[in-house]
Biopython code that builds the backbone (N, CA, C, O; Angstrom):
import numpy as np
from Bio.PDB.StructureBuilder import StructureBuilder

atoms = [
    (1, "MET", "N", (0.795, -1.289, -0.121)),
    (1, "MET", "CA", (-0.075, 0.007, 0.147)),
    (1, "MET", "C", (0.748, 1.281, 0.081)),
    (1, "MET", "O", (1.714, 1.340, 0.842)),
    (2, "ASP", "N", (0.511, 2.263, -0.687)),
    (2, "ASP", "CA", (1.529, 3.322, -0.874)),
    (2, "ASP", "C", (0.938, 4.309, -0.264)),
    (2, "ASP", "O", (-0.262, 4.436, -0.505)),
    (3, "TYR", "N", (1.552, 5.242, 0.647)),
    (3, "TYR", "CA", (0.884, 6.299, 1.570)),
    (3, "TYR", "C", (1.434, 7.662, 0.901)),
    (3, "TYR", "O", (2.433, 7.655, 0.182)),
    (4, "THR", "N", (0.772, 8.720, 1.168)),
    (4, "THR", "CA", (1.493, 9.999, 0.895)),
    (4, "THR", "C", (1.730, 10.818, 2.261)),
    (4, "THR", "O", (1.108, 10.668, 3.313)),
    (5, "LEU", "N", (2.714, 11.667, 2.011)),
    (5, "LEU", "CA", (3.147, 12.502, 3.001)),
    (5, "LEU", "C", (1.922, 13.183, 3.828)),
    (5, "LEU", "O", (1.937, 13.284, 5.055)),
    (6, "ALA", "N", (1.018, 13.569, 3.123)),
    (6, "ALA", "CA", (-0.182, 14.152, 3.732)),
    (6, "ALA", "C", (-1.051, 13.393, 4.747)),
    (6, "ALA", "O", (-1.937, 13.929, 5.413)),
    (7, "GLU", "N", (-0.628, 11.761, 4.818)),
    (7, "GLU", "CA", (-1.256, 10.932, 5.725)),
    (7, "GLU", "C", (-0.516, 10.916, 7.193)),
    (7, "GLU", "O", (-0.962, 10.317, 8.171)),
    (8, "PHE", "N", (0.418, 11.509, 7.172)),
    (8, "PHE", "CA", (1.397, 11.387, 8.281)),
    (8, "PHE", "C", (1.724, 12.701, 9.052)),
    (8, "PHE", "O", (1.892, 13.759, 8.447)),
    (9, "THR", "N", (1.806, 12.604, 10.344)),
    (9, "THR", "CA", (2.396, 13.874, 10.840)),
    (9, "THR", "C", (3.588, 13.650, 11.579)),
    (9, "THR", "O", (3.734, 12.578, 12.167)),
    (10, "GLU", "N", (4.533, 14.613, 11.620)),
    (10, "GLU", "CA", (5.685, 14.207, 12.154)),
    (10, "GLU", "C", (6.080, 15.520, 13.285)),
    (10, "GLU", "O", (6.079, 16.716, 12.995)),
    (11, "THR", "N", (6.403, 14.930, 14.610)),
    (11, "THR", "CA", (7.082, 15.812, 15.411)),
    (11, "THR", "C", (8.619, 15.434, 15.793)),
    (11, "THR", "O", (9.144, 14.335, 15.614)),
    (12, "SER", "N", (9.089, 16.338, 16.237)),
    (12, "SER", "CA", (10.505, 16.038, 16.964)),
    (12, "SER", "C", (10.472, 16.400, 18.267)),
    (12, "SER", "O", (9.596, 17.124, 18.739)),
    (13, "GLU", "N", (11.573, 15.839, 19.007)),
    (13, "GLU", "CA", (11.808, 16.180, 20.230)),
    (13, "GLU", "C", (13.332, 15.572, 20.486)),
    (13, "GLU", "O", (13.596, 14.412, 20.800)),
    (14, "GLY", "N", (14.206, 16.593, 20.282)),
    (14, "GLY", "CA", (15.812, 16.222, 20.552)),
    (14, "GLY", "C", (15.994, 15.438, 19.193)),
    (14, "GLY", "O", (15.679, 15.970, 18.128)),
    (15, "ASN", "N", (16.445, 14.327, 19.249)),
    (15, "ASN", "CA", (17.059, 13.513, 18.201)),
    (15, "ASN", "C", (16.219, 12.619, 17.772)),
    (15, "ASN", "O", (16.503, 11.770, 16.927)),
    (16, "THR", "N", (14.809, 12.781, 18.484)),
    (16, "THR", "CA", (13.661, 11.534, 18.147)),
    (16, "THR", "C", (12.646, 12.502, 17.134)),
    (16, "THR", "O", (12.277, 13.670, 17.253)),
    (17, "ASN", "N", (12.410, 11.591, 16.218)),
    (17, "ASN", "CA", (11.320, 11.814, 15.398)),
    (17, "ASN", "C", (10.194, 10.947, 15.481)),
    (17, "ASN", "O", (10.352, 9.735, 15.330)),
    (18, "LEU", "N", (8.997, 11.472, 15.720)),
    (18, "LEU", "CA", (7.579, 10.678, 15.902)),
    (18, "LEU", "C", (6.770, 10.842, 14.725)),
    (18, "LEU", "O", (6.265, 11.917, 14.403)),
    (19, "ILE", "N", (6.629, 9.569, 13.969)),
    (19, "ILE", "CA", (5.808, 9.931, 12.763)),
    (19, "ILE", "C", (4.436, 9.133, 13.196)),
    (19, "ILE", "O", (4.541, 8.061, 13.793)),
    (20, "ASN", "N", (3.144, 9.683, 12.878)),
    (20, "ASN", "CA", (1.962, 9.375, 13.172)),
    (20, "ASN", "C", (1.150, 9.168, 11.963)),
    (20, "ASN", "O", (1.228, 9.879, 10.961)),
    (21, "LYS", "N", (0.300, 8.072, 12.120)),
    (21, "LYS", "CA", (-0.828, 7.957, 11.019)),
    (21, "LYS", "C", (-1.746, 7.235, 11.872)),
    (21, "LYS", "O", (-1.389, 6.160, 12.355)),
    (22, "ASN", "N", (-3.036, 7.775, 12.138)),
    (22, "ASN", "CA", (-4.142, 7.432, 12.817)),
    (22, "ASN", "C", (-3.619, 7.071, 14.056)),
    (22, "ASN", "O", (-3.122, 7.951, 14.758)),
    (23, "ASP", "N", (-3.650, 5.975, 14.417)),
    (23, "ASP", "CA", (-3.497, 5.307, 15.966)),
    (23, "ASP", "C", (-2.086, 4.636, 15.916)),
    (23, "ASP", "O", (-1.729, 3.949, 16.872)),
    (24, "PHE", "N", (-1.178, 4.833, 14.708)),
    (24, "PHE", "CA", (-0.090, 3.993, 14.437)),
    (24, "PHE", "C", (1.270, 5.038, 14.483)),
    (24, "PHE", "O", (1.573, 5.935, 13.696)),
    (25, "SER", "N", (1.751, 4.708, 15.339)),
    (25, "SER", "CA", (3.455, 5.642, 15.417)),
    (25, "SER", "C", (4.468, 4.736, 15.171)),
    (25, "SER", "O", (4.519, 3.515, 15.319)),
    (26, "VAL", "N", (5.431, 5.719, 14.685)),
    (26, "VAL", "CA", (6.907, 5.022, 14.369)),
    (26, "VAL", "C", (7.897, 6.006, 15.079)),
    (26, "VAL", "O", (7.806, 7.187, 14.746)),
    (27, "VAL", "N", (8.805, 5.670, 15.992)),
    (27, "VAL", "CA", (9.657, 6.388, 16.555)),
    (27, "VAL", "C", (11.100, 6.328, 15.747)),
    (27, "VAL", "O", (11.586, 5.251, 15.401)),
    (28, "LEU", "N", (11.693, 7.526, 15.502)),
    (28, "LEU", "CA", (12.975, 7.275, 14.491)),
    (28, "LEU", "C", (13.914, 8.013, 15.518)),
    (28, "LEU", "O", (13.631, 9.107, 16.007)),
    (29, "ILE", "N", (15.061, 7.304, 15.795)),
    (29, "ILE", "CA", (16.053, 7.911, 16.864)),
    (29, "ILE", "C", (17.236, 8.223, 15.541)),
    (29, "ILE", "O", (18.275, 7.565, 15.498)),
    (30, "ASP", "N", (16.961, 9.170, 14.623)),
    (30, "ASP", "CA", (17.837, 9.699, 13.732)),
    (30, "ASP", "C", (17.515, 11.165, 13.338)),
    (30, "ASP", "O", (16.415, 11.450, 12.864)),
    (31, "ASP", "N", (18.438, 12.047, 13.529)),
    (31, "ASP", "CA", (18.289, 13.334, 13.260)),
    (31, "ASP", "C", (18.120, 13.435, 11.668)),
    (31, "ASP", "O", (17.331, 14.170, 11.075)),
    (32, "ASP", "N", (18.954, 12.617, 11.160)),
    (32, "ASP", "CA", (18.967, 12.900, 9.770)),
    (32, "ASP", "C", (17.700, 12.398, 8.792)),
    (32, "ASP", "O", (17.521, 12.812, 7.647)),
    (33, "LYS", "N", (16.962, 11.537, 9.402)),
    (33, "LYS", "CA", (15.763, 10.971, 8.670)),
    (33, "LYS", "C", (14.345, 11.882, 9.078)),
    (33, "LYS", "O", (13.921, 12.182, 10.194)),
    (34, "ASN", "N", (13.856, 12.158, 7.861)),
    (34, "ASN", "CA", (12.487, 12.895, 8.023)),
    (34, "ASN", "C", (11.256, 11.934, 7.361)),
    (34, "ASN", "O", (11.602, 10.913, 6.767)),
    (35, "VAL", "N", (10.197, 12.180, 7.440)),
    (35, "VAL", "CA", (9.048, 11.379, 7.205)),
    (35, "VAL", "C", (9.371, 10.827, 5.693)),
    (35, "VAL", "O", (9.309, 9.612, 5.505)),
    (36, "GLU", "N", (9.757, 11.817, 4.479)),
    (36, "GLU", "CA", (9.700, 11.524, 3.216)),
    (36, "GLU", "C", (10.856, 10.257, 3.195)),
    (36, "GLU", "O", (10.601, 9.245, 2.541)),
    (37, "GLN", "N", (12.024, 10.368, 3.884)),
    (37, "GLN", "CA", (13.126, 9.383, 3.725)),
    (37, "GLN", "C", (12.718, 8.110, 4.211)),
    (37, "GLN", "O", (13.116, 7.070, 3.687)),
    (38, "TRP", "N", (11.815, 8.140, 5.352)),
    (38, "TRP", "CA", (11.589, 6.831, 6.201)),
    (38, "TRP", "C", (10.522, 6.329, 5.432)),
    (38, "TRP", "O", (10.553, 5.100, 5.376)),
    (39, "LEU", "N", (9.403, 6.950, 4.698)),
    (39, "LEU", "CA", (8.419, 6.219, 3.775)),
    (39, "LEU", "C", (9.262, 5.642, 2.387)),
    (39, "LEU", "O", (8.849, 4.615, 1.848)),
    (40, "ALA", "N", (10.334, 6.283, 1.901)),
    (40, "ALA", "CA", (11.075, 5.895, 0.907)),
    (40, "ALA", "C", (11.847, 4.569, 1.366)),
    (40, "ALA", "O", (12.073, 3.650, 0.579)),
    (41, "SER", "N", (12.194, 4.554, 2.585)),
    (41, "SER", "CA", (13.113, 3.449, 3.102)),
    (41, "SER", "C", (12.266, 2.243, 3.166)),
    (41, "SER", "O", (12.894, 1.185, 3.195)),
    (42, "LEU", "N", (10.936, 2.164, 3.195)),
    (42, "LEU", "CA", (9.968, 1.130, 3.315)),
    (42, "LEU", "C", (9.797, 0.331, 1.914)),
    (42, "LEU", "O", (9.520, -0.868, 1.955)),
    (43, "LYS", "N", (9.927, 0.854, 0.941)),
    (43, "LYS", "CA", (9.773, 0.255, -0.378)),
    (43, "LYS", "C", (11.217, -0.627, -0.654)),
    (43, "LYS", "O", (12.356, -0.160, -0.677)),
    (44, "GLY", "N", (10.834, -1.949, -0.840)),
    (44, "GLY", "CA", (12.049, -2.736, -1.098)),
    (44, "GLY", "C", (12.200, -2.878, -2.647)),
    (44, "GLY", "O", (11.644, -2.030, -3.344)),
    (45, "ALA", "N", (12.909, -3.885, -3.241)),
    (45, "ALA", "CA", (12.968, -3.967, -4.527)),
    (45, "ALA", "C", (12.048, -4.761, -5.317)),
    (45, "ALA", "O", (11.494, -5.731, -4.800)),
    (46, "ASP", "N", (11.852, -4.464, -6.423)),
    (46, "ASP", "CA", (10.680, -5.328, -7.136)),
    (46, "ASP", "C", (10.985, -6.487, -7.350)),
    (46, "ASP", "O", (12.098, -6.745, -7.810)),
    (47, "GLY", "N", (10.126, -7.413, -7.086)),
    (47, "GLY", "CA", (10.084, -8.950, -7.230)),
    (47, "GLY", "C", (10.383, -9.371, -8.539)),
    (47, "GLY", "O", (10.584, -8.502, -9.388)),
    (48, "GLN", "N", (10.444, -10.546, -8.839)),
    (48, "GLN", "CA", (10.595, -11.301, -10.099)),
    (48, "GLN", "C", (9.275, -11.351, -10.741)),
    (48, "GLN", "O", (8.315, -11.423, -9.974)),
    (49, "PRO", "N", (9.036, -11.325, -12.073)),
    (49, "PRO", "CA", (7.591, -11.302, -12.615)),
    (49, "PRO", "C", (7.192, -12.727, -12.459)),
    (49, "PRO", "O", (7.989, -13.665, -12.462)),
    (50, "GLY", "N", (5.860, -12.827, -12.319)),
    (50, "GLY", "CA", (5.246, -14.056, -12.014)),
    (50, "GLY", "C", (4.761, -14.891, -13.276)),
    (50, "GLY", "O", (4.469, -14.281, -14.304)),
    (51, "LYS", "N", (4.686, -16.028, -13.228)),
    (51, "LYS", "CA", (3.902, -16.860, -14.466)),
    (51, "LYS", "C", (2.606, -16.255, -14.951)),
    (51, "LYS", "O", (1.787, -15.841, -14.129)),
    (52, "SER", "N", (2.411, -16.193, -16.096)),
    (52, "SER", "CA", (1.195, -15.807, -16.770)),
    (52, "SER", "C", (0.070, -17.026, -16.175)),
    (52, "SER", "O", (0.499, -18.032, -15.610)),
    (53, "ALA", "N", (-1.260, -16.809, -16.363)),
    (53, "ALA", "CA", (-2.134, -17.509, -16.304)),
    (53, "ALA", "C", (-2.097, -18.797, -17.136)),
    (53, "ALA", "O", (-2.344, -19.870, -16.585)),
    (54, "TYR", "N", (-1.815, -18.737, -18.369)),
    (54, "TYR", "CA", (-1.676, -19.764, -19.214)),
    (54, "TYR", "C", (-0.416, -20.631, -18.935)),
    (54, "TYR", "O", (-0.463, -21.785, -19.361)),
    (55, "GLN", "N", (0.711, -20.232, -18.274)),
    (55, "GLN", "CA", (1.829, -21.021, -17.933)),
    (55, "GLN", "C", (1.578, -21.821, -16.698)),
    (55, "GLN", "O", (2.020, -22.945, -16.457)),
    (56, "SER", "N", (0.698, -20.978, -15.845)),
    (56, "SER", "CA", (0.216, -21.992, -14.933)),
    (56, "SER", "C", (-0.592, -23.253, -15.263)),
    (56, "SER", "O", (-0.500, -24.350, -14.712)),
    (57, "TYR", "N", (-1.402, -22.889, -16.267)),
    (57, "TYR", "CA", (-2.297, -23.744, -17.020)),
    (57, "TYR", "C", (-1.282, -24.982, -17.347)),
    (57, "TYR", "O", (-1.434, -26.119, -16.899)),
    (58, "LEU", "N", (-0.431, -24.646, -18.037)),
    (58, "LEU", "CA", (0.635, -25.539, -18.929)),
    (58, "LEU", "C", (1.056, -26.374, -17.781)),
    (58, "LEU", "O", (0.743, -27.565, -17.779)),
    (59, "ASP", "N", (1.781, -25.828, -16.739)),
    (59, "ASP", "CA", (2.328, -26.463, -15.583)),
    (59, "ASP", "C", (1.535, -27.376, -14.761)),
    (59, "ASP", "O", (2.127, -28.295, -14.196)),
    (60, "THR", "N", (0.343, -27.251, -14.630)),
    (60, "THR", "CA", (-0.752, -27.874, -13.806)),
    (60, "THR", "C", (-1.577, -29.001, -14.444)),
    (60, "THR", "O", (-1.872, -30.034, -13.843)),
    (61, "THR", "N", (-1.940, -28.709, -15.761)),
    (61, "THR", "CA", (-2.988, -29.292, -16.201)),
    (61, "THR", "C", (-2.744, -31.106, -16.598)),
    (61, "THR", "O", (-1.664, -31.653, -16.817)),
    (62, "SER", "N", (-3.802, -31.596, -16.594)),
    (62, "SER", "CA", (-3.731, -33.050, -16.916)),
    (62, "SER", "C", (-4.257, -33.178, -18.492)),
    (62, "SER", "O", (-4.093, -34.231, -19.107)),
    (63, "ASP", "N", (-4.710, -32.367, -18.916)),
    (63, "ASP", "CA", (-5.293, -32.089, -20.395)),
    (63, "ASP", "C", (-4.166, -32.887, -21.417)),
    (63, "ASP", "O", (-3.013, -32.457, -21.405)),
    (64, "ASN", "N", (-4.479, -33.959, -22.232)),
    (64, "ASN", "CA", (-3.494, -34.392, -23.128)),
    (64, "ASN", "C", (-4.580, -34.497, -24.296)),
    (64, "ASN", "O", (-5.650, -35.105, -24.259)),
    (65, "PRO", "N", (-4.021, -33.731, -25.369)),
    (65, "PRO", "CA", (-3.153, -32.779, -25.594)),
    (65, "PRO", "C", (-3.307, -31.426, -24.576)),
    (65, "PRO", "O", (-4.385, -31.266, -24.002)),
    (66, "LYS", "N", (-2.442, -30.669, -24.412)),
    (66, "LYS", "CA", (-2.666, -29.518, -23.732)),
    (66, "LYS", "C", (-2.956, -28.503, -24.773)),
    (66, "LYS", "O", (-2.429, -28.504, -25.885)),
    (67, "LEU", "N", (-4.003, -27.459, -24.266)),
    (67, "LEU", "CA", (-4.702, -26.661, -25.217)),
    (67, "LEU", "C", (-3.365, -25.486, -25.619)),
    (67, "LEU", "O", (-2.404, -25.173, -24.917)),
    (68, "THR", "N", (-3.672, -25.095, -26.759)),
    (68, "THR", "CA", (-2.763, -24.047, -27.291)),
    (68, "THR", "C", (-3.492, -22.568, -26.316)),
    (68, "THR", "O", (-4.543, -22.588, -25.676)),
    (69, "GLU", "N", (-2.642, -21.520, -26.466)),
    (69, "GLU", "CA", (-3.148, -20.482, -25.649)),
    (69, "GLU", "C", (-4.437, -20.042, -26.293)),
    (69, "GLU", "O", (-5.322, -19.676, -25.520)),
    (70, "ALA", "N", (-4.695, -20.018, -27.648)),
    (70, "ALA", "CA", (-5.729, -19.686, -28.085)),
    (70, "ALA", "C", (-6.995, -20.472, -27.786)),
    (70, "ALA", "O", (-8.038, -19.922, -27.433)),
    (71, "GLN", "N", (-6.844, -21.907, -27.959)),
    (71, "GLN", "CA", (-7.817, -22.686, -27.175)),
    (71, "GLN", "C", (-8.079, -22.571, -25.834)),
    (71, "GLN", "O", (-9.199, -22.816, -25.387)),
    (72, "TRP", "N", (-7.036, -22.175, -25.054)),
    (72, "TRP", "CA", (-7.278, -22.036, -23.657)),
    (72, "TRP", "C", (-8.014, -20.868, -23.511)),
    (72, "TRP", "O", (-9.048, -20.995, -22.856)),
    (73, "ILE", "N", (-7.743, -19.695, -23.975)),
    (73, "ILE", "CA", (-8.453, -18.410, -23.919)),
    (73, "ILE", "C", (-10.196, -18.918, -24.370)),
    (73, "ILE", "O", (-11.141, -18.652, -23.627)),
    (74, "GLU", "N", (-10.313, -19.464, -25.334)),
    (74, "GLU", "CA", (-11.519, -19.690, -26.218)),
    (74, "GLU", "C", (-12.380, -20.413, -25.144)),
    (74, "GLU", "O", (-13.536, -20.055, -24.918)),
    (75, "SER", "N", (-11.706, -21.570, -24.410)),
    (75, "SER", "CA", (-12.423, -22.199, -23.605)),
    (75, "SER", "C", (-13.222, -21.744, -22.305)),
    (75, "SER", "O", (-14.011, -22.461, -21.689)),
    (76, "PHE", "N", (-12.856, -20.326, -21.968)),
    (76, "PHE", "CA", (-13.605, -19.537, -21.095)),
    (76, "PHE", "C", (-14.844, -18.630, -21.713)),
    (76, "PHE", "O", (-15.448, -17.809, -21.021)),
    (77, "SER", "N", (-15.158, -18.896, -23.167)),
    (77, "SER", "CA", (-16.045, -18.247, -23.687)),
    (77, "SER", "C", (-17.631, -18.736, -23.183)),
    (77, "SER", "O", (-17.762, -19.960, -23.167)),
    (78, "THR", "N", (-18.554, -18.134, -22.871)),
    (78, "THR", "CA", (-19.555, -18.468, -22.278)),
    (78, "THR", "C", (-20.825, -18.453, -23.239)),
    (78, "THR", "O", (-21.952, -18.720, -22.822)),
    (79, "GLY", "N", (-20.565, -18.139, -24.475)),
    (79, "GLY", "CA", (-21.593, -18.145, -25.112)),
    (79, "GLY", "C", (-21.145, -17.580, -26.734)),
    (79, "GLY", "O", (-19.990, -17.387, -27.116)),
    (80, "GLY", "N", (-22.511, -17.368, -27.603)),
    (80, "GLY", "CA", (-22.385, -17.058, -28.915)),
    (80, "GLY", "C", (-22.033, -18.355, -29.773)),
    (80, "GLY", "O", (-21.556, -19.284, -29.121)),
    (81, "GLU", "N", (-22.202, -18.552, -31.155)),
    (81, "GLU", "CA", (-22.328, -19.508, -31.761)),
    (81, "GLU", "C", (-21.109, -20.096, -32.205)),
    (81, "GLU", "O", (-20.338, -19.499, -32.956)),
    (82, "GLY", "N", (-20.862, -21.493, -31.676)),
    (82, "GLY", "CA", (-19.445, -22.366, -31.907)),
    (82, "GLY", "C", (-18.435, -21.884, -30.926)),
    (82, "GLY", "O", (-17.227, -22.012, -31.130)),
    (83, "THR", "N", (-18.895, -21.372, -29.943)),
    (83, "THR", "CA", (-17.659, -21.047, -28.736)),
    (83, "THR", "C", (-18.216, -21.716, -27.401)),
    (83, "THR", "O", (-19.362, -21.947, -27.013)),
    (84, "GLY", "N", (-16.975, -21.932, -26.861)),
    (84, "GLY", "CA", (-17.194, -22.505, -25.420)),
    (84, "GLY", "C", (-17.630, -23.871, -25.426)),
    (84, "GLY", "O", (-17.999, -24.391, -26.479)),
    (85, "ILE", "N", (-17.619, -24.531, -24.278)),
    (85, "ILE", "CA", (-17.733, -25.975, -23.900)),
    (85, "ILE", "C", (-19.350, -25.978, -23.425)),
    (85, "ILE", "O", (-19.672, -25.298, -22.450)),
    (86, "PRO", "N", (-20.116, -26.584, -23.982)),
    (86, "PRO", "CA", (-21.685, -26.518, -23.468)),
    (86, "PRO", "C", (-21.579, -27.167, -22.096)),
    (86, "PRO", "O", (-20.718, -28.037, -21.962)),
    (87, "GLY", "N", (-22.395, -26.832, -21.005)),
    (87, "GLY", "CA", (-22.418, -27.389, -19.857)),
    (87, "GLY", "C", (-23.759, -27.860, -19.747)),
    (87, "GLY", "O", (-24.589, -27.648, -20.631)),
    (88, "LYS", "N", (-24.106, -28.738, -18.287)),
    (88, "LYS", "CA", (-25.228, -29.153, -18.183)),
    (88, "LYS", "C", (-26.350, -28.111, -17.946)),
    (88, "LYS", "O", (-26.098, -27.091, -17.304)),
    (89, "SER", "N", (-27.681, -28.367, -18.491)),
    (89, "SER", "CA", (-28.551, -27.104, -17.823)),
    (89, "SER", "C", (-28.836, -27.633, -16.551)),
    (89, "SER", "O", (-28.622, -28.788, -16.183)),
    (90, "ALA", "N", (-29.418, -26.556, -15.794)),
    (90, "ALA", "CA", (-29.782, -26.645, -14.307)),
    (90, "ALA", "C", (-30.826, -27.888, -14.124)),
    (90, "ALA", "O", (-30.854, -28.593, -13.115)),
    (91, "TYR", "N", (-31.694, -28.047, -15.275)),
    (91, "TYR", "CA", (-32.712, -29.100, -15.119)),
    (91, "TYR", "C", (-32.026, -30.537, -15.108)),
    (91, "TYR", "O", (-32.457, -31.492, -14.463)),
    (92, "LYS", "N", (-30.905, -30.547, -15.910)),
    (92, "LYS", "CA", (-30.191, -31.683, -16.183)),
    (92, "LYS", "C", (-29.298, -32.087, -14.881)),
    (92, "LYS", "O", (-29.027, -33.217, -14.474)),
    (93, "SER", "N", (-28.917, -30.792, -14.342)),
    (93, "SER", "CA", (-28.322, -31.248, -12.845)),
    (93, "SER", "C", (-29.394, -31.627, -11.703)),
    (93, "SER", "O", (-29.036, -32.304, -10.739)),
    (94, "TYR", "N", (-30.576, -31.220, -11.824)),
    (94, "TYR", "CA", (-31.497, -31.453, -11.067)),
    (94, "TYR", "C", (-31.826, -32.850, -11.327)),
    (94, "TYR", "O", (-32.143, -33.481, -10.318)),
    (95, "LEU", "N", (-31.828, -33.551, -12.536)),
    (95, "LEU", "CA", (-32.252, -34.865, -12.597)),
    (95, "LEU", "C", (-31.326, -35.790, -12.244)),
    (95, "LEU", "O", (-31.721, -36.883, -11.839)),
    (96, "ASP", "N", (-29.779, -35.475, -12.349)),
    (96, "ASP", "CA", (-29.029, -36.116, -11.652)),
    (96, "ASP", "C", (-28.742, -36.078, -10.343)),
    (96, "ASP", "O", (-27.963, -36.900, -9.860)),
    (97, "THR", "N", (-29.229, -35.287, -9.729)),
    (97, "THR", "CA", (-29.048, -35.020, -8.178)),
    (97, "THR", "C", (-30.336, -35.293, -7.409)),
    (97, "THR", "O", (-30.372, -35.697, -6.247)),
    (98, "THR", "N", (-31.129, -35.094, -7.992)),
    (98, "THR", "CA", (-32.585, -35.346, -6.915)),
    (98, "THR", "C", (-32.946, -36.667, -6.516)),
    (98, "THR", "O", (-32.797, -37.703, -7.164)),
    (99, "SER", "N", (-33.485, -36.504, -5.271)),
    (99, "SER", "CA", (-34.059, -37.741, -4.750)),
    (99, "SER", "C", (-35.545, -38.044, -4.909)),
    (99, "SER", "O", (-36.072, -39.084, -4.517)),
    (100, "ASP", "N", (-36.266, -36.884, -5.613)),
    (100, "ASP", "CA", (-37.483, -36.961, -5.769)),
    (100, "ASP", "C", (-37.841, -37.942, -6.688)),
    (100, "ASP", "O", (-37.331, -38.113, -7.795)),
    (101, "ASN", "N", (-38.961, -38.730, -6.055)),
    (101, "ASN", "CA", (-39.501, -39.877, -6.885)),
    (101, "ASN", "C", (-41.061, -39.720, -6.871)),
    (101, "ASN", "O", (-41.681, -39.894, -5.822)),
    (102, "PRO", "N", (-41.699, -39.385, -8.058)),
    (102, "PRO", "CA", (-41.105, -39.348, -9.342)),
    (102, "PRO", "C", (-40.459, -38.051, -9.575)),
    (102, "PRO", "O", (-40.881, -37.022, -9.047)),
    (103, "LYS", "N", (-39.505, -38.081, -10.308)),
    (103, "LYS", "CA", (-38.735, -36.674, -10.816)),
    (103, "LYS", "C", (-39.666, -35.832, -11.304)),
    (103, "LYS", "O", (-40.620, -36.364, -11.871)),
    (104, "LEU", "N", (-39.633, -34.264, -11.209)),
    (104, "LEU", "CA", (-40.478, -33.608, -11.753)),
    (104, "LEU", "C", (-40.162, -33.269, -13.232)),
    (104, "LEU", "O", (-39.004, -33.143, -13.629)),
    (105, "SER", "N", (-41.236, -33.129, -14.017)),
    (105, "SER", "CA", (-41.026, -32.604, -15.799)),
    (105, "SER", "C", (-40.274, -31.378, -15.581)),
    (105, "SER", "O", (-40.146, -30.854, -14.475)),
    (106, "GLU", "N", (-39.764, -30.920, -16.700)),
    (106, "GLU", "CA", (-39.140, -29.714, -16.631)),
    (106, "GLU", "C", (-39.996, -28.592, -16.302)),
    (106, "GLU", "O", (-39.560, -27.743, -15.524)),
    (107, "ALA", "N", (-41.165, -28.478, -16.795)),
    (107, "ALA", "CA", (-42.045, -27.388, -16.665)),
    (107, "ALA", "C", (-42.733, -27.406, -15.218)),
    (107, "ALA", "O", (-43.258, -26.368, -14.815)),
    (108, "ASP", "N", (-42.742, -28.430, -14.517)),
    (108, "ASP", "CA", (-43.062, -28.570, -13.195)),
    (108, "ASP", "C", (-41.907, -28.196, -12.250)),
    (108, "ASP", "O", (-42.100, -27.739, -11.124)),
    (109, "TRP", "N", (-40.615, -28.434, -12.817)),
    (109, "TRP", "CA", (-39.461, -28.174, -11.975)),
    (109, "TRP", "C", (-39.277, -26.591, -12.132)),
    (109, "TRP", "O", (-39.154, -25.990, -11.065)),
    (110, "VAL", "N", (-39.243, -25.905, -13.183)),
    (110, "VAL", "CA", (-39.335, -24.520, -13.310)),
    (110, "VAL", "C", (-40.496, -23.851, -12.483)),
    (110, "VAL", "O", (-40.393, -22.776, -11.893)),
    (111, "ALA", "N", (-41.458, -24.535, -12.522)),
    (111, "ALA", "CA", (-42.781, -23.641, -11.713)),
    (111, "ALA", "C", (-42.311, -23.693, -10.180)),
    (111, "ALA", "O", (-42.608, -22.798, -9.389)),
    (112, "SER", "N", (-41.482, -24.924, -9.798)),
    (112, "SER", "CA", (-41.193, -25.013, -8.399)),
    (112, "SER", "C", (-40.279, -24.080, -7.916)),
    (112, "SER", "O", (-40.106, -23.879, -6.714)),
    (113, "LEU", "N", (-39.585, -23.402, -8.967)),
    (113, "LEU", "CA", (-38.502, -22.404, -8.642)),
    (113, "LEU", "C", (-38.962, -21.285, -8.008)),
    (113, "LEU", "O", (-38.196, -20.632, -7.300)),
    (114, "HIS", "N", (-40.269, -20.925, -8.182)),
    (114, "HIS", "CA", (-40.936, -19.694, -7.984)),
    (114, "HIS", "C", (-41.422, -19.855, -6.360)),
    (114, "HIS", "O", (-42.213, -20.732, -6.013)),
    (115, "GLY", "N", (-40.884, -18.972, -5.521)),
    (115, "GLY", "CA", (-41.501, -19.197, -4.142)),
    (115, "GLY", "C", (-42.823, -18.456, -4.066)),
    (115, "GLY", "O", (-43.346, -17.970, -5.069)),
    (116, "GLN", "N", (-43.359, -18.379, -2.829)),
    (116, "GLN", "CA", (-44.317, -17.559, -2.561)),
    (116, "GLN", "C", (-43.988, -16.188, -2.544)),
    (116, "GLN", "O", (-42.908, -15.906, -2.025)),
    (117, "ASP", "N", (-44.905, -14.972, -3.144)),
    (117, "ASP", "CA", (-44.857, -13.870, -3.154)),
    (117, "ASP", "C", (-44.750, -13.249, -1.712)),
    (117, "ASP", "O", (-45.648, -13.622, -0.957)),
    (118, "GLY", "N", (-43.883, -12.425, -1.210)),
    (118, "GLY", "CA", (-43.803, -12.010, 0.094)),
    (118, "GLY", "C", (-43.213, -10.589, 0.182)),
    (118, "GLY", "O", (-43.065, -10.049, 1.278)),
]
sb = StructureBuilder()
sb.init_structure("model")
sb.init_model(0)
sb.init_chain("A")
sb.init_seg("    ")
for serial, (resi, resn, name, xyz) in enumerate(atoms, 1):
    if name == "N":
        sb.init_residue(resn, " ", resi, " ")
    sb.init_atom(name, np.array(xyz, "f"), 0.0, 1.0, " ", f" {name:<3s}", serial, name[0])
structure = sb.get_structure()
């Protein structure tokens, strides 16, 4: 998280600098360090770049053959003609998991989704 100097107040007593932000205080026993220098000292070196999501897919998938990057991106598509991987309908999931006996027709199942007005 980056902070601006306006978010801090600084007071000095002798060689002690007290930096305050809300209820958080830092005491600096150093005549030569002010708020701006202290804030700059908190930032470390940039880390190494991480893997792309596609590279993580390649490293962890059990797909054989592995999808090309274009195929992998296309696999996230949720609609449109000829795109995406069709999934089960909610009604098909109901049929596969229900203990209803007899199972509801699709029309009855859809009607059952509407609760009482209230």
